[in-house]
N, C-alpha and C positions, 0 to 999 in steps of 0.2 A: 806367635802361636797363639796368645791368648786372644788377639783379633779374631783371628780362626776359628777358632771354639766359640766365642761369645757370635760370632755370624752363622754357624751351623746350629746351635741351637737358639737362636734368636733372644740370646741373653742380656743380665744384664749389665752395665755402660759401666759399673765400677770392676768389671771383670780385667778392665784395660785402663783404671785406677789406681796408681801407684799410691796413691794418701788415701783409698778408700780403707774400711772398715769390714774384715772379710771375719765376721764372725756367724754366728751359728744361722740365724733367719737368712742370711745373705747366701750361706750353702743350699740351704731349704732351698731357695728358687733357683738356684744351678740345677740341683737332683732333678728338683721337679721337671725344669724345662727339657733337661737330657734326656730323661725316661719320655716327654713326648714328642723327641725329634727324633733321638739316634736308636731303631730298631736293636734290640736284641736278636738275632739269627745266626746258624750256621747253615749259611750259604755254603760256603766254602768248603767246610766239611762235607757235606752233601754233594760238594762238585770232584771231591778228590783233592782239593788243591794244598789242606792242611792250613793253620795257620802263626801265623807269625806276631810275635807278642814285641820284634825288633822297635824303639821307637818313632823309627820314621817311616816306619811301614805302618805306625795304627795310624800315623799322624798322616799319611797319603790315604786308608781306605775311608777312614771315619770322618776325615774334614776336608780335603782334596778333591776326592770321588765321592762325598756323602752319602755313602756306603751305612753299614750296621755293622754287626759285630758279634763275637763270642764275649762270654766273662773276662777273660784274660784281656782283652783289647778294652773292654769298659774301663778296666781299673788300670791300664796302662794310659790310657788318655785323661784318664781321673791324676793318678799320680801325678803327670806330666803338669796341669791343670793348679796343683797345690803347690807341686815344687817351685811355676815362676810366682803364684801367689807371694810365695813366701811364707808357709802355711806349717808347721810342722804337722808331719805324719809319717804313717810305714805300710806299705802292703801289707796282708796275711792270708794266709791259706787255709779253705774251710772244706770240711764234711758234709754234705749235703744229709740231712736226716728227716727229709719230708716221708721217708717209708716205715719210720715207726721204727725199725731193725735196729736192735740190740750191737749187730754187728758194725767195726770198724770199717765204712768205706775207706779210700782214696781218699784225699784231699782236693777235690777236681772243683774247688770252687776257690775266685780272689777277687779282693774289695782292698779299699783303705779304711785305715784308721787316723781322724786328724786330730788333733788337740788343740781345742776352740774352748776363749771362755773359762779357761782355770778345769775345761772336763777334754774327754777323749770320746769321738763321737764315728758310728759307722757309717763312710759316702761309699755307697753301695746303687750307682744307678743300671747293673748288668745283671740282676736275677731274673729276668722274665717277667711272666707275671707274678713272680710275689716280691718282687723290687720293693723294699724299703722308698719311699718316694720323698723321704725328706733323713736329715741325720737323724741318727739314733743314739742315744747316750749313752756308755758301758757301765754307769750307775745303777742301772734299772729301772729307770724313770720310764713310763710309757711314753711314747709320740707316735702319735699319728696310727695307733693301732698295735704297734710294734714297741717289743723292751729283749735288752739284754740282763741274764741270770748267770751265774755262776755255775760250771759244771760240777758235780759230786767228786769229790779225789778220788774214789775208786772207780770212775766212770771209764768202762774199757777203750772208748773209743778216742782216747790220748786227743781230749779236745779242754780246752780251758774255761770257755764262756759258751753259750749257746743264743743265739736269737731266736725269738722267739714272735709270732705273729695271735693276732684276737683271733678264737673260732667261738663256736657254741660250747659251752657248757655241758659236759657228760662225763659219765665214767670212766673216760679215757682222757679227757681234759677236764678236769674238776676246777682248777682256774679260770678256765676258757682261753688258753692259749697253748697252740700245738709249737712243735719247734719246728723252729728251718736250717739253719743251719748251726756244726758245731765249729768257732773259732780256734784256730790253734793259735794263740797269739807271741807270737815272736816274728822277728822282721825276714821272713825270707832273703837268700842271696838269688841272682838273676838265674844261676844252675838251675836254683831250685822252680822256680817259677817257669822256664823253659820245659822242665820235666814235668810238672804239673798238665802244663797245657799240651803237651803232647800227650801224656797219658788220655784226657778228657775229651781231644778232638781226633787219636788216631786209633785208639785201643778198641779192640772188636768187644760190643757188648756193654759199652757204656752210653746214658740216653743221649746222647748227638750224636753219636757212631751210627746209631739205628733207628734213628727219628727226627724228621725235620720240624723244628719250629720254627718259627716266626715270633716277636711280641714287642706292639707298642702301648704304652699307658697315655692314657688320655680323660676328657671326660668319661669315657669308659676303655678297659683294653681290650684292642684285637689282638687276634690271635691266629697262628694256624700251625696245628696238630697236626703231621703228616698230611692226611687230604682235609681235614677240617675245618673253616675258617668259621669263626667268632666277632661279630663286630655289635655296635650299637643297634642295626638292624635286626639281629639275632643269629643264630646258628644253620650253616648248611655244610654239604658235602660238596666239594670243588670238582666239575665234571672236565677234567681232563687237563692237558701241559697249557694250551690257550689260557685257561679259565684262571688257571693255578699265577702263570704269568701277569696275568689281568688286575688280578688281585696285588698280586705283591706292589706294582706301579701303585694304582688307586687308593690302598690302606695302610700301605709302608713306606712308599716312596723308594721302594728296592727295583732297581733295570735290572732285568736280564734278557738274553736274548732268545729267541724259539729254541737254538739249540738245549744251552742253558736249562730252559724251560722244562724239555724233554727230561733232560739229565733230572731234576729236580723230582718230576711226576715221578717216575722210577722212584728216585729213590726212599720218596714219600709212601709210594705203594708198598715198597718191603715193611714198612716200620711197623 
């Protein structure tokens, strides 16, 4: 599995060297390469297929078929990688806080916390355009524009810690950080993960059941949000199903046939 993952992300040879040191800088490289090569997308949600996070299904889709996936799929493949590397870790669920609402939403995001070099670090290449491209420590230190801070004891959202990212200083963000997601820092069971994934991928009114989203990081973030395409060359509106199909292939390495492109176009127009 590690050889397939290394080939998929054009990753370091240390991924398959049992004697290699797998510290923070090593995982920084893994996360960075992952975000540049495996798209975040909800293609299967938009096509009505649903999302499976069974280990073999995720390996087949992301590695063998060289496709992108949903946050739960990215978290599952990272879980398998860390497991095979022998890195102590656990998965966690999180509540997305980007809306700024004080009402607690469902825990519909998933990632991993790895125990490395005497500390604990978020390893999360699956949050789309806002994903951290390095390992982020839980001790509050800032890395690559991200930090983790404790949640207030009386926080009504039932979260333990908050991942924040750098933003402009303002009355709303006096410290120059905005909340990204709230970490529910406990080790969920497989049934918890299945339920949260189903909710995020199937329930009406959720971000990814109502909008078509594709993101790939790199020198500049490339993305599709419904019918809008953003690349290093600028932003434009897509012009029909065939234009969408071409953009998916050319900018994200995502292959769909003409019938699927038409279904995705219809879904994107409803967003």
